[in-house]
N, C-alpha and C positions, 0 to 999 in steps of 0.2 A: 616764397611759394605760399599761396593761400591755403589755409586749412579748411577742410570741409567739415561739416557738422558730424560729430561723433568720431572724428579721427584723432589720432595722437599727434604730438608735435613732430615725431619722426615720420609721419605720413602713413603709418600702419593703422589698421582698424582693430579695435579690441575684439577678442573672441566673443561670439554671441552665445549666451547660455541657453542651452536647449532645455525647455521645461519638461520635467519628467512627468509621466502620467500619474494621476492621483490614485490613492488606494482604492477608491470606489470603482474607477475605471478598470484597474487591474483585477479586482474581485469579479467585476462583471465579465471581463474577458475570460477569466478562469471558469466561471459558471457556464459561459457560452461554449467553451471548449469541452467541458466535462461530458455532456450528453453525447457528443460526437465520438469521444474516446470510448465511452461505455458501449455505444452501439457498434463501434469497430471491433471492440474486444469480444462482443457476443456473436459476431458474424464469422465464426470459424467454419470453414467448409466441412461438410459431412465426411468427405473423403479423408481429410486430415484427422478429424476426430476418430474415424474408423481405423486409420493406420496407427494413431496414437494409443487407442484403447483396445487394440486387437487381442492382446493377451488376456485382458479381463473378460472380453466377450467370449473368447474360446473357453475360459474357465467356467463361465456361467451357462454356456450353451447346453451341456448335458442336463443341467437342472431344469432349464426352461423347457427342453423337450419332454422330460419326464413329467413336469407339471402340466404341460398341455395334454399329454396322452392320458394321464391318470386322474386329472382334476377338472379339466375344462372340456375335453371331448365327451366324457360321459354326461355332461350337463345337457347335451343334445337329446339324450334319452328321456328327458323329462316331458317330451312331447306326448308320451304315452299316457300322461295324466289327463289328456283331453281326448283320449280314444277309448275304445273297448278292445284293448290289446289282446291278441291271441297269438302266442308264439308258434302255434302249430298250423297257422294258416299258410305258412310258407316253409320251405326247407331250411331257411336261414332266419334266425331270430331278428337280425337287423332288417332284412327285407320284409319281415312280417309287419314292421312299422308302417310301411307304405301300403300294405293291403288291409290294415285294420280300420274299421269304421270310426269316424269322428263322432263324438258325443258332446262336445263343448264342455260346459262346466258341470256336467251331470255328476261326475265323481266327487266334486267339491260339495255339491248339495247333499250327496249321500254322506259325506264325511261329517257335515254339520248336524245331520239327523241321527248319527250313530252314537248311542250312549256309551259304548265301549271306548270310543275315541275321546270323549270328554272325561271319562274315568282315568284313562291313561294320561291325559293332559293334566288333570288335577294331581295325580301322583307325581308327575314330572315336576310341576311347579312347587309342590310341597317339599320334595327332595332338594330342589335347587335352592330354595330359601333356607332350608336347614343346613345344607352344605356351605352356603355362603356365610351363614352366621357362625357355624362351628368349625368348618374346615379352613376357610380363608385366613382367619387371624392366627391359626396355629403356626404356620411357617414363619410369620413375622415374629411371634413371641419366641420361638425356638432360635431364630437367627439372632435376636437380641441377647438371649441367654448365652449362646455359643460365642458371640462376639465379646461378651464381658469376661470370658475365661482368659486368664493371662498366659498360661502355659500353652505354647503352640502344639505340643504333642497331644495333650488332653483334648484340645480343640479339634485336631485332625481325627482322633479316634472317635469322638462323639459325632462328628459330621459324617464319617464313614458308616457308622452303625445306623444312623438315621437315614442315610441315603440308600443303603443296601436294599430295603424292600421295594424300591422303585423298579428294580430289575426282575422282581418276581411276577409270574403270571397270575391271573385272577384265579386260576384253578388252585394254585398253591396257597394263595391268600385265603380263599374260602376254606381250604383244608385245614390251615393253621387255626382259624377261628372255630372250625368245627371241633377240633381236638381240644380247644380251651373252653368254649362256651356251649358246646353241644350237650345232648343228654348223656352221652358216654364220655364227656370231656373231663379234663382234670379238675375243674372247679366242682362239677356235679358229683364226681366220685369222692372228692375230699369231703364235701358236705354230707354225703351219705355215710361215710365211715365215722363221722362224728355225730350221727343221729339226726341230722337235718334232712329234710326232703330235697331231692335234687331238682334241677330245673333244666330247661332246654331253650335257650334264647334263639337258637338257629331256626326254630319252627314257630316262633311267636310272631304272628302277623302284626300285632299292635306295636311292637318294638322294632319292626324290620327297618323302618326308616332311620332309626338311630344306629342300628347295626351296620347298615351299608355306609353310613357316614363315618363310623369308627373305622371300618375297613379302608375307606378312601383316605382318611387321615394317616393311618398306619402305613399305607402303601406309598402315597405321593407327597407327604409333607416334606420329606428330604429333598425332593426336587425343587420345591419352592424355597427351601433354605439356601440353596446355592445362589439363586437369583438375588435374594435380599442380602446375603453376605457379600456378593460382588458389589452391590450398591453401597454397603457400609464401608467397604475397603476404599471407595473413592472419596469418603469424607475426610477432609483435612484435619490432622491432629491439632492444628493451631486453634480450631474452633473449640475443641474440648479444653485446651489449656487456657484459652481466654475465658471460657465459662467458669473454669475452676478458680481462676484468679479473681473473678467477680463474686466468688462465694457460692456458686451453684454446686449442689450435691449431685450424687449419681442419678437420682430420679429427675432432677431439674435438667441435667445435661441430656438425658435420654429424651425428655419431653421437648426441649427447645433446640436440640442439635440433631439428635439421631432421627427422630420421627420426621421432622421437616426434610431431612435428606432422603428419606425413604418415600416421601409422598409422591414424587413423579412415578416411581416404580409401582407403588401401590395403585395409583390411578390407572396405569397402563394394564396391569394384570387384572384389575377389577373390570375394566372395559372388556377385555378378552373373556373373562369369566362370565360376564353378563351375556355376551354374544353366544356363549356356549351353554346357555341356561337350559335349553331343551334337549341337550345331549348329556344326560347325567350318567350314562353308561349303558352297555349292552351285555357284555360277557358276565359282568358281576351279577346282573339281575336274572339273566337266562340260567345261570348255574344254580340259583337258589329259588327258582320259580316253583319247582315241585315241592319244596319244603314249606313255603308260606302261602302258596296259592297265587293265582293270577290277579286277584283283587288287590293285593298289597304290592306285588312286584311288577305289575304291568306298567311300563313307561312307553313313551312314544317310539323309542328305538325298537323295543321288543314287539310293540304293536305293529310296526311296519314289517318286521321280520315275519310275524305270524300271518299277517294278511297276504304278504307278497310271496314268501317262500313256501310256507306250509300250506296255505289255501290256494295259491296260484292266482290270486287276484292282483295282478301286477299293476294295472291301471289305478286301482284304488290306493294301493301302497305308494305308488309314485305321486299321487295327489297329496297324500298325507305328508310324504317326505318333502315335496315342493313347498307346501304351506309351512312346514317346520323350518325349512331353510330361509324362506322369506321373512318369517317372524324373527329368526336369529339375526338376519341382516339389519332389520329395523331396530332390534335391541342394541346392536353394536353402534349404529349411528346415533341413537338416542343417548346411550351411555357416553359416547365420545363427545357429544355436544354438552352433556352435563360436566364432563371433565374440563372442557374449555371454559365453562362458566366458573369453575373453581380455580381457573388460572393455570391448569396443567395442559400438557400437549396431547395426551391420550395416544391413540393409535396413529393419528396423522395430525398435521398442523391445520390451522384455520385456512 
């Protein structure tokens, strides 16, 4: 029997080797299939997502309803800033919006020409810069001090003592400072008993900005301590041990390990604080207005209250409040952009 080409002597043909695809073709095939899988994974029907997350949606629904009612629906009332609003033109204050005449930007022009508005703005900015320089670093320093305490019981007691004033009302805070720094306070009486002349810091208009800053530090520093202590608790102890093995002392470890770990939280709180720059307080200044006068205690919040509630000029007060809110939003966006330039996330990502 004749043998054909490629056949064996027994007449069978050898098995043909199938060439396997190269690594490049396999990689190309996997890359080609990856976008299709990603797109398929992203196309989850909304009904399935609704059924899957219905428990979370039901939990957040009351919060969303309250947020809409008390935070977003009242924003519609800012329309009175472009009107000459008169709440008595109709039997209902809401229906009076539809019957009040439109004046355009007249209220804003009046605001820019009002020297009292600029005086309140100046006081607000001065107090903001002072509180940012003196109040903001205090919780960070206290958190570092408490975190360095070895005994947990001592740390818990110190944290509780510093956090307690946060629950006090501003009436109680002002009363405490009055009993300590007032003309009939403990310090003034002690000085008079020893032949020194007494003093009354609660009525000193020149020192009022430092007084309210001290009150804010005493009341709210404990709240900031909790935030920074939570950030410090997330720092791995391996970093401190590695730094100690490299010969770093306590100050070196704080500078190269602790503070870099706090930097994202510091950037976030700083952005929020800058956005709240024009809201330095209301009750705190209103309670002490009679003692130091309007020239030292008038800020934008009290100015809006005086013009809108006391004088009944609701349209002008709404214009001032709207301008204050828009400036605050701009400050948040600018501060958040600055945080992005520093490599931090800020309030939201890029």
